[in-house]
C-alpha positions as CSV (number, residue, x, y, z in Angstrom):
1,M,127.6,31.8,304.6
2,V,129.1,29.1,302.4
3,E,126.0,28.6,300.5
4,A,125.8,32.3,299.9
5,C,129.2,32.4,298.3
6,R,128.4,29.4,296.1
7,N,125.2,31.1,294.9
8,E,127.1,34.4,294.1
9,A,129.7,32.6,292.3
10,A,127.1,30.7,290.2
11,M,125.5,34.0,289.2
12,A,128.8,35.7,288.6
13,V,130.3,33.0,286.5
14,P,127.6,30.9,284.7
15,P,128.4,27.4,283.3
16,K,129.8,27.3,279.6
17,F,129.8,24.0,278.2
18,V,132.0,23.0,275.2
19,W,132.7,19.6,273.7
20,Q,136.0,18.3,274.8
21,M,138.0,15.2,274.3
22,T,137.8,13.1,277.5
23,S,139.5,10.1,276.4
24,P,141.9,10.0,273.4
25,A,141.8,7.2,270.7
26,R,143.9,4.2,271.4
27,I,144.6,0.6,270.4
28,E,143.9,-2.0,273.0
29,R,145.9,-5.4,272.7
30,D,144.9,-8.6,274.0
31,R,147.3,-11.4,274.2
32,D,146.0,-15.0,274.5
33,C,148.5,-17.6,274.9
34,W,148.1,-21.5,275.2
35,R,150.0,-24.7,275.0
36,D,149.8,-26.8,271.8
37,R,151.9,-30.1,271.6
38,G,154.4,-28.7,274.3
39,Q,154.8,-25.5,272.6
40,E,153.4,-22.3,273.7
41,R,151.6,-20.4,271.2
42,C,150.1,-16.8,271.4
43,R,147.7,-14.6,269.4
44,V,147.6,-10.9,269.8
45,T,144.3,-9.2,268.9
46,E,144.0,-5.5,268.5
47,R,140.9,-3.3,268.8
48,Y,140.6,0.3,268.0
49,R,139.0,2.5,270.5
50,A,137.7,5.9,269.3
51,A,138.2,9.1,271.0
52,Q,135.5,9.9,273.5
53,Y,134.0,13.4,273.7
54,S,131.9,15.1,276.4
55,Q,130.5,18.5,277.3
56,V,132.6,20.0,279.9
57,D,132.0,23.3,281.9
58,I,135.0,25.3,281.1
59,N,134.0,28.0,283.8
60,N,134.3,25.6,286.7
61,G,137.8,26.8,287.6
62,P,136.9,30.7,287.4
63,R,133.8,29.9,289.5
64,E,135.6,28.1,292.1
65,G,138.2,31.1,292.3
66,W,135.2,33.5,292.7
67,R,133.9,31.3,295.6
68,R,137.2,31.2,297.3
69,S,137.8,35.0,297.1
70,C,134.1,35.5,298.4
71,M,135.0,33.2,301.3
72,A,138.1,34.9,302.1
73,E,136.5,38.4,302.0
74,R,134.1,37.0,304.7
75,G,137.0,35.8,306.9
76,F,137.2,32.1,306.1
77,T,140.5,30.6,305.3
78,F,141.6,27.2,304.3
79,Q,143.9,25.4,306.9
80,G,144.1,22.0,305.4
81,Y,142.2,18.8,305.7
82,R,141.7,17.2,309.0
83,P,142.7,13.7,309.4
84,L,140.1,11.0,309.2
85,R,139.3,9.3,312.4
86,L,138.4,5.8,312.3
87,E,137.2,4.8,315.8
């Protein structure tokens, strides 16, 4: 039953991949400190990290909504997560 709704959702809302920024550009700073003749000296080095892009499926949300509505039509309801039992 669950698999049927997943398959229906995959057919109704196919994947659509677009390039999207997954990590923005940033500057990383490293601070190295040491003692020199009783005084503390520090050096800060900066590195530029370029933005990272990846292909992302923008239809993932609508596909999940389709699957949930299919499950609801067949009588399934989400009642929350059960607690994990560590015995």
